[in-house]
BALUMRO-46458 format. One record per atom (N, C-alpha, C, O): z, y, x. Coordinates in steps of 0.001 Angstrom, whole numbers, plus 500000, padded with zeros to 6 digits. Atoms other than C-alpha are relative to their C-alpha. Example, Ala and Ser with C-alpha at 12.3 -4.5 7.8 and 13.67 -1.06 7.14 Angstrom:
500000498810500890507800495500512300500000501200500900500665501181501936499940498810499180507140498940513670500730501090499230500899502198499739
This chain:
501087500384500839519258483293501177499639498755500475499493498506501672500642501512499593518071479559500944498654499908499583498108500279498544501075499848499773515171478989501877499236498918498859499719497864498445500431500143500763512336478500499521499076498357500502498906498028501676500754501233499445510263474952499579498667500056501096498282499215501909500957499463499049507443476908501281500690499957501236500506498969501948499284500058498931509766477889504044500507498732500499500492498457501698499364501268499092511367474558504527498620499290500756498908498777501838501062500410499585507680473342505361499677500737501419499240500313502489500453498629498625507241476525507774500628499694500944500170499610502084498738500247499115510583475703509185499622498646501357499664498520502580500134501738499053509742471893510365499046500401500833499291500187502020500939500033498833506539472929512043500240500845501123500039500696502329499368498966498574508112476160513583500883499345501078500678499797502205499153500599499475510795473925515094499307499048501195499504499090502409500705500644499489508744471683516222499161500339501197499318499658502211500870499400499141506059473715518270500102501622499901499223502270499334499989498876500055507179476995518642499227500854500768499521502048500702500624499714499044504802477783521127498919500516499505498350501566499803501184499371501213502267478093518605499818501072499489498735501652499422499712498912500636503693480731516932499922501372500954500268502452500476499762498495499028503361483495520285498824500908499936498714501688500882500771499303500309500263485158518712499366500088498684498981498955498392500441499807501190498949486150515420498524498799499567497537498812500302500985500667500351496535483484513604498795500954499252499059502039498734500937499238500663493008484597512229499949499158498281499569499709497249499744500696501167493511482202509420500720498391499988501269498084501046498947501123501000495303478856507745498977498851501515499588498509502527500518500431499254492517476966509823500035499385501456499961498330502086499853499490498415492883478401512991501621499283500586501937498808501677498703500439499638496533477430512727499991498449500359500430497954501397499657501413499655496203473716512227498906499397501718498975498534502592500710500701498604493550473523514954500968500555501245501058499728502152498987499662498971496190475521517423501293499138500140501757498921501260499599500872499829498557473220516433499998499025500303500943498465500859499882501711499848497185469843516500499667499940501697499952498857502209499851500105499113496362470844520111501343499796501026501324499464502211498922499633499180500000471333521064500360497750499667500414497047498658499560501374500070500923467480521966501413499142499376501588497995498964498529500533500871504563467126520617500054500369498639501132500725498164500008499652501319503650467808517292499977498938499634499064498152499889500186501470500833504922464896515086499363500310498407498488499631497871500461499323501424504541467156511440498861500245499651498289501293499953501682499331500471501141467031509842500197501527499183500916502018498313499861498639500824500337470309509095498641499849498722497547499295498826500119500224501248499457470646505438498373500635500223498168501440501132501189499478500084495607471388504723499930501299499550499218502162500066500198498897500214496324474007502764501291501252500180502361500778499798498555499393499467499147476803503788500964499864498570500582499615497427498722500203501108502291476631501579499712501633499288499248501703498150500465498643500738501794480611500753498740500454500443497953499998501272501359499453499907499145482901500348499794500884501366500349501915501745500526499047498955497307483854503397498719499956500427498215498940500906501375499558500224494061485329503456499683501496501097500543502031501797500444499038498669492385488058505810499894501414499146499913502419499857499873499198500911492283490520502446500900500056498958500814499114498170498490500771500561495627490732500587499349501467498663499343502665498945500209498997501100494374492700496999501090499951499051501817498980498841499221499338500860496293494485494618500357498749498902501438498574498340500009500757501794495552491755491606500751498696500390500901497916499450499333500979499524497514489050493772501564500350499968502407499469499801498575499975500284500793490644493612500558500776498719501741500527498488500199499414500980500588492816490553499955498887498468498974498144498439500244500896500703501155490706487281499101500591498683498558499934497795500798499464501006499491493275485143499537501266500366500261501872501157500120498440499035497360496942485907501110501023499427501073502231499661498902499062500585500527498292483995500921500324501023501618501338500999498753500053499132502708497465487048499814500651501206499058499952501881500055498947499020502746500033489752500272499866501624499661500193502641499086500011498943505449499087492061500912498713500382502057498672499931499407501314499995506422495325493353500915499660501433500897500155502560499459500367498492508493493774495804499572498172500440499453497179499721500289501497499471507660490616498025501072499846501491501241500582502463499002500368498755510203489002500426499206499069500961498770498024500477500827500225499336508308488169503604500571498442500479501723498218500850499589501656499955508178483937504021500728499859501176499986499799502156500247500390498655510037483319506840499842498724500585500064497700499938500527500958499160508888481069509754498394499560499716497819498611500249501543499688500050505190481849508473499506500143501011499867501145501628501278499674498602502778481761511284499596501861499647499249502243498530500742498761500235501746485571511619499004499502500161498583498674500970501761499821499544498276486176510814499335501113499607499624501451498459500897498930500093495912489055510889499700500220498336499591499279497550500342499680501863495199490523507121500222501487500223500964502165500933499780498438500188494485493845506062500250500055498100500052499206497231499528499722501563495692495521502551499130500826499340498476501625500010500681499293500592493970496998499753501091501156498781500849501699497703498960499348500586497312498746498860501110500444501110501039500111502293499396499227499158500118500810500220501503498848500387502117498175499560498889501371499582502884498340501888501319500834500993501056501229502128499010499640499247506561499712503033500752498470500348501259497787499458498840501077499460508451496718505314500866500525500480500818501310501427498737499760499831511954496948505088500832498773500604500567497609500305499578501308498925514250494776507653501308500080499398502063500847499995498871499886500694517238494313505200501136499172500668502291499587500766499235500629498900518765491807507357499191499407501359497976499237501258500443501161499149518192489741510834498720501353500495498924502545500725501183499268499121514547491104512232499131499401499646499281498342499038500930500574499911511043490687512385499183500674500868499446501770501364500830499575498854508089490932514645498727500804499300497957500143498604501462499374500337505136493742513783499227500227500803499584500884501781500614500024499387501992493344515049498784500772499204498413500614498041501047499149500250499051496186515399499464499906501016500080500182502045501057500317498970496218495379517480500399499431501096500789498266501169499224501199498540497312494464521026501126500909500119501268501494501193498628499592500113500865496043519815500930499211499263500724498905498089498626500896500955504121494038518720501027500837499974500782501915500514498800499743499855507592494993518325500567499426499067500030498951498066498822500913500689510881493519517079500307501344498842500336502540499133499412498884501341511911495585513701501346499422499922501449498228499640498365500342500225515946495387513618500306500436498306499588501178497637499487499358501105518176495702510303499829501655499900499897502443500843500274498499500416517544499098508693498497500279500372497997501066499568500843499670499127514387499318510861498766499908498426498904499025497579501188500355500675510814499988508522499107500461500384499359501304501245501307499640499871507487500666508797498702500149498752498449499156498070500889499579500794504727502202506591498523499705500007498043500630500662500979500657499921501429500561506349498757500258498886498967499857497741501242499318500898497988501987504557498446498995499779498120498054500503501554501176500151494453500095503528499456499873501000499336500868501715500775500122499430492613498606505515500476499834501353499624499482502169499588500318499006494918498337508358500330498279500505500916497448499811500018501519499668494660494875510603501478499900500835501730500423501921498470500370499845498546493592510771500299498880500286499438498000500279499597501545500383500642490646511026501499500280500002501985501338500401498939499839500019503919490021510516500968498728499762500726497932498855499648501547500074506666487011511312501477500145499798502002501258499747498482499856499728510300486242511274500279498592500309499361497936499816499802500868499749511792483045512542501363500007499674501730499082500398498386500010500435515462483305511387500499499765498648500275500686497863499433500007501219517230481920508300500247501181499381499804501553498294499643498861500584518788484989508067499514501104499987500230502015499572501235499151500265515825487220508192500123500528498498500413499689497645500278499670501488515523489060504914498874501055500015499218502235500081501048498458499448511993491335505423499571500003498465499141498991497912500528499799500852511234493092502230498797501122500034498813502247500534501297498961499980507449494410501425500002500403498383499877499783497327500237499016501329507446497315498914498627500296499910498070500934500804501109499778500158504282497372497527499584500766498935499948500505497788500435498728500635502602500459496130498374500307499509497505500505500357501637500056500479499101500720493986499914501228501169500745502081501483500807498882499821496742502765495879499950501524499277500327502663499551500103498763501029495998504944493207501264500654499365501425501807498966498230499393500347499702505368492240500583500948501081501175502011500891499612498627499185500347507013495435499240501295499882499627502463499913500902498424499675497441509319495491500009500814498856499465501917498809499507499018500961498859510323492005500991500482499790501259501683499827498478499540500212502295510067491243500530500342500764501411501132500426499044499436498574503678510682494901499337500868500309499449500997501529501305499107499391500888513327495318501044501093500534500948501264501750499286499389499541503540515743495729500689500183501461500924501211502097499525500865498935504946513683498560499523501394501414500109502230502102500896499492498767502201515088500989499900501789499911499241502601500561499828498222499486503138518785500428500829500534500657500928501748500839498324499840498957506447518493502630499413500202501352498216499964501511500632499578498505505840519464506298501029499339500859502257499352500941499352500668498584506370517463509272499203498714500193498062498552499760500841501235499294505615513813511034499450498973498725498448498259498725500577500886500968505524512093507695499479500172499259499190499237498513501131499982501010503339513825505633499122500030500718498082499700500150501275500161499293501017514034508499499154498818500158497952498577500274500796501686500046500851510310508557499539499903498567498378499516498432500625500426501091500475510074504886498819500362499459498226499631498666501156499444499818497609512368504980499174498984500721498218498445500164501214500721498983495850510412507705500243498549498979499161498022498719500181501442500432496768507005505817499181500168498681498145499567498397500952500176501649495535507761502232498516500479500461497624499664500229501524499810500018492147509667503307499512500431501097498814501428501281501221500367498550490999508588506952500539499101500146501587499258500772500068501284499881491111504810506725499368499446500755499269498219500728501110500527499141488774504476509212500886499516501613500311499248502668499302500267498618491634503725512007501098499146499529501340499174498323499068500190500002494483501801512428501321500750500326501662501273501386498532499083499628498083503366511654500807499425499295500535498673498359499260500631500400501206502612511123501160501005499948500859501908500729498634499095499515504970504784510966501098498927499661501353498222498685499026501052499700507627502877512304501148500815499999501066501918500539498513499385499860511370503931511903501003498664500828501138497509500424499172500955499072513680502139514653501084500141499933501740499207500394498544499308499556516984504126514465501001499207499106500586498522498172498525500285500147520647503140513693499068499879497868498153500511497340500179500630500969520475501240510090500506501109498724501717501289498850499534498722501088521042504190506881500099499135498575499478498425497784498653500917502253523570502941503466498902500285499388498144499384499029500589499232501071521588505423501541498432499063500062498288498664498907501134500240499787518031503890502421500056497647499172499380496875498491499656501092500201519700500492502158499908499413498703499334498374498378499081500020501033521390500965498895498676500163499081498578499320498189501357500074500497517727501972497566499761498882499858499967498347498769500856501660500329516106498480498199500647499140499306500150498305498550498983500871501155519469497004496697499417500164498705499048499186498055500140499556501221518625498933493712498554499605499196498288499516497997501617500671500557514686497655493690500227499047500289499450498497499508499832501666500486515664494004494158500560499786498906500134498943498116499371500197501406518103494468491396498727499800499055498176498774498657501170499911501314515380495785488909498966499162500325498491498704499286501248500968499757512578493605490380500433498886499464499644498557498577499126500922500323514966490642489648500026500424498621501236500578498460499879499688501285514567491668485885498835499226499398498853498951498199500989500307500186511332490202485937499478500352498923498924501397499265500958499375500778509553490989482599500793501165499643500206502245499577499281498731500396512524493355481567499818501236501136500018502386500745499830499328498964512241495095484738498896501269499569497850501072498950500988498991500780510776499091484139499359500838501269499911501224502299501126499385498875507883500660486167500221500950500361499953501286501515499817498793499504509075503885485827501440500139501006501602501018501852498742499965499405512605503120487147499377499642501950499559500218503023500258500653498544511021500953490135499205501897500929499777502443501873500644498794499393508640504444491202501155500930500229501350501510501298498601498977499729511905506499490697500646499698501251501116500581501968498966500640498982513622504245493264499395500570501131499903501280501998500828500249498464510780504072495782499969501784499896500375502221500973500091499082499639510349507752495206501374500891500956501347501644501929498501499884499289514011508369496260499810499740501440499918500610502304500129500725498781513399506119499141498796500962501201498919501196502403500502499385498817510488508090500463500768501464500363500745501983501479499159498563499840512785511544499790500686499817501193500910500726501992498906500274498768514961509726502374499390500073501400499906500438502457500322499810498489512385509399504929499771501052500460499958501255501660499929498647499547511676512928504863500912500507500595500486501478501222498735499935499548515150513316506078499806499501501730500249500143502682499700500529498683514647511267509195499506500774501026498547501546501041500291498825498371514609512921512662498691499678500540498468498509500226501288500174499320511241512804514406500359499380500917499513498533501207500518500776498927512055511388517118500786498679499912501127498103500945499507501526500478513588508116515491498878499112499644498896497881499631500838500681500642510004507852514016498442499908501331498067500696502200500957500306498877507027506231516055498650499818498863498603499272497761500898500466500965503604506396514876498332499230500943497652499725501842500622500974499599501223503741515717498160500639499888497595500505498802501319499782500212497602504991516103499944501550500032501040502046500292500593498500499574495883508983516349500283500560498520499801499990497540500020499134501213497009511635513537499414500884500645499748501136501802500624499081499971494681514165513506499708500833498604498582501166498233500008499107501365495240516079510254499304501427500237499848502120501097500240498575499883493350519387510065500339500681498685500682500053497683498994498704500728494601522436508071499310499731498455500102499608497521500795500015501056491778522066505216500359498805498864500490499191497703499878500850500720492400518789503609500891499821498817500443499213497844498928499323500793495509519729501619499381500853499315500216500999498423500164498766500866494033522381499845498627499354499341498482499526498130501052500625500814490911520607498865500524499178499152500363499437497959499640500597501211492590517936497202501239500528499069501679499872498124499118499276501066495080520134495502498795501083499212499012501137498002501112499616500930491913522202494099499220498908499155498961499235497997500420500901500848490331519036492803500925499800499147500580500143498016499413500249500894493340517988491160500580501441499209501439501196498362499699499216500981493943521355489518498598500316499426498426500688498266501080499362501077490595522154488663498859498778499392497637498914499450501012501260500176489186518424487272498952500375499347497977499623499341500805499548501123487296520381484863498900500474500013497953500365499233500950498784499593485436522820486549499237499861501374498120500264501699500367499730498903485812521857490125498159499744500098497388499131499359501120500348499584482605522170492122500054500622501587500750501567501957500358499731498485481568522431495871500001501507500296500792502103501028500209498690499610480288525780495825501465500911500195502114501356501141498519499229500365483323527448494248501245499712500845502103500555501110499090500650498734485488525174496772499803501121501450500523501963501987500514499015498572483662526845499842500407501028500075500999501445501071499542498445500096484239530304498448501636500231500429502103501168501077498659499864499833487961529438498433500710499848500902501894500182500931499723500285498942488168528333501497499357500912500964499689500995502146500476499068499223485990530946502596499077499150501437499319499291502636500854500878499019483407528566504531498895499637499611498646499966498451501445500186500610479962527368504145500101498584499122501026497807499358499834501150500476479322524529501856499699498780500673500138497655500433500601501082499231477451522672504350501179499517500880501295498300501022498734500504499227480714522445506563501319498964498896501884497870498919499289501035500600482677521641503991500085498896499518501021498097499572500509501819499859480791518602502923499818499227500748499647498062500388499979500454498424480598517757506636501295499318499976501593498125499927498791500508499504484096518121507178500856498664498826501563497776499303499420500952500482485251515974503909499522498480500361500223497468500367500594501319499715482906513249504829500411499353501260500544498132501341499646500553498994483913513022508279501734499737499533502116498574499406498866500428500649487487513167506992500801498909499542501826498471500064500158500780501516487530510897503956499568498833500228500175497810499910501412500946500485484252508831504454499836499967499125499317498914498755500632499618501444483718510203501090499377501178499851499540502175500554500445498511500105481635512698499531501151500907499167502299500551498901499026499153501171483020515902497151499960499103499148500994498463498956500401500736501258481541513995494380500839498556499805501471498292498783498922501132499871483370510700495261501296500531499814502019499818499119498762500002500419486484512439495143500578500872499004501707501363499001499900499191501100486340514230492300499961498812498845500908498689498069500132501513500627485261510852490470501461499228499703502070498857498700499262500825500105487691509225491682501568500448499584502474499666499296498904499521500089490428511547491219500048499599498348500865498845497820500097499873501687489325511960487260500099498766499915501273498515499643499034501567500038489765508195487227500847499765499724501302499193498733498240500405500062492943508160488143500827500562499148501784499890498760499960499247500945493654510657485926500013499491498569501064499502497929500497500620500941492000509070483017501062498631499910501730498428498896499256501641500124493846505410483671501290500250499696501942499499498970498537499851500314497210507211483748499899500722498534500839500380497817499693499425501514496650509281480241499548498701499139500370498374498283499986501195500668495109506039478793501560498843499772501769498031498871498921501005499621498367504134479801501074500796499211501794500430498282498434499420500681500901506791479013499859501039499258500599501975499558500256499128501600499545508917475481499257498975499273498865497830499498500761500756501140497981508216472387498838500851499836498294501077498755501599498968500047494853510578473346498932498967499861498808497943500533501113500835500151491801509204471925499127499821501623499524500482502583500499499967499236489274508132474441499158501065500254498934501368501426501178498787499721486721511065474013501213501055500503500840501705501480498957498649499833490296513778474255500108499522501724500145500394502593499649500180498502490790511912477758499124500116500698499451500312501868500914499943499438487463512033478717499268501598499793498271501960500419500148498526499953487127515726477807501167500396500916500894500794502049499024500010498568490500516038479773499730500374501457499758501301502267500493500245498493489495515046482593498579500469500984498291500362502176501395498953499351486038517101483067498577499450499582497448499915499741501568500951500565483434514631481589499639500707498531500510500923497688500820499833500967481012515794478990498819498864499489498479498651498326500673501113500205478760513034479233500632498843499786501253498295500697499088501378500119480213509919477511499163498685500977499848497664501033500523501233499798477911507311479210500480499973501101500702498884501631500130500618498422478600508053482638501712500352499859502311500217500926498449500058499887482456508649481783499876498269500231500147497631501248499603501647499857482264504813480943499591499152500887500267498195501264500084500284498864480202504063483529500692500016501231500609499120502072499280499541498724482290505550486137501662499366499409502508498993500221498579500829500115485524504071484475500118498407500111501108497770500472499817501417499930484351500484484188499475499478501641499951498466502157500053499924498775482842500813487671501442499996500916501582499721502107498551499976499047486444501119488832500857499111499607501510498503500455498895500807500620488582499162486406499311498747499184499882498207498237500314500954500873486456496612485134499185499476498679498515498484498391500319499880501537485721497347481668500329501713499499500978502661499942500140498784500937485187500039479253501473501266499742502452500714500244498106499327500122488748502615478611500436499678498934501665499635498974499585500656501330489042501292474913500469498637500579501685498462500663499813500876499712488929498155476152501827499334501031502865498711500807498475499074498683491698498996479391500811499996499215501524498993499262498900499620501130493857500115476686500670499095499464501898499028499506499720500842500772493867497374474674500469498843500573501133498073499878499521500990499234494523494906477468501557500335500524502450499523500765498576499227499406497531497225478667500634499739499131501718499227499412498754500117500702499030497087475405500225498552499593501323498321499085499990501614499912498466493066475212501209499637500735502114498902500339499172500199498314500396493169478862501554500482499140502453499650499014498745499634500625503320495148476948500433499284499197501519498733499375499481501157500801503541493088474247500839499008500166501034498205499253
């Protein structure tokens, strides 16, 4: 892979002052100051970073439209590692060469065939310093994973335990790492994702999601001894049942009925949900309804009223208010915007 123009700038800076790259930076100005303190630096550091460097990376930067749910981004070689947090889910896959992955006070080198899964809010950094490195970021919308990939959470094992924590207990830094031998099936799937992603305007969101689902399926086959979890997994047994109940009873779900099904008091269930997810029962129900409504608007020809009824709303103003709060516009306007993107 030839270096991009941004990577060429980064490479010159790196080769002159490699010592500046020993630990992640907080922001680009931090790098400029650190670089300037090294006396042998000859190249002027640009006032703006050649690539996107921010503390928070949101979905709006990576996805070209709201319809797009999966995308790929190659990590910029020679870019200084910078601390950042995500508002989406990311899989880092080392296609060739290697990279350094940082989280908290930990750092490890991921070699060819290795990968790590990182969820929202996790403070992390990534870096690679060779032209032979090819590190692929597979990016998935949070709402897509919570809705379309929900079946993965029903599997048993270390991977599903981690995914539960990643999605619904975002108060701690956690990452799942695979550092075993390269697996040809995983590499083939990433190759297919790269090929589909390269189609630009003609790429299929459905194909991208399907290939990524197969990727996760292969991950579930991974031996536990080859997986490392950074951070503490403390899954409790009620959360899967709670989330399945909400998904299966969108129109009628109530906290008293849920507590009755679990044979627990309402107070205990309420506190448990708050402790595990940081949200209330009402929050989880609302977000699940909004995720389902958004998918129906994009993938069916149901009227807005029919969508509203299907996801369990009888109060039209409340439905519109909640939808606009999550997606920034009314349901009808959202659907029209997505139709325009498709055209």
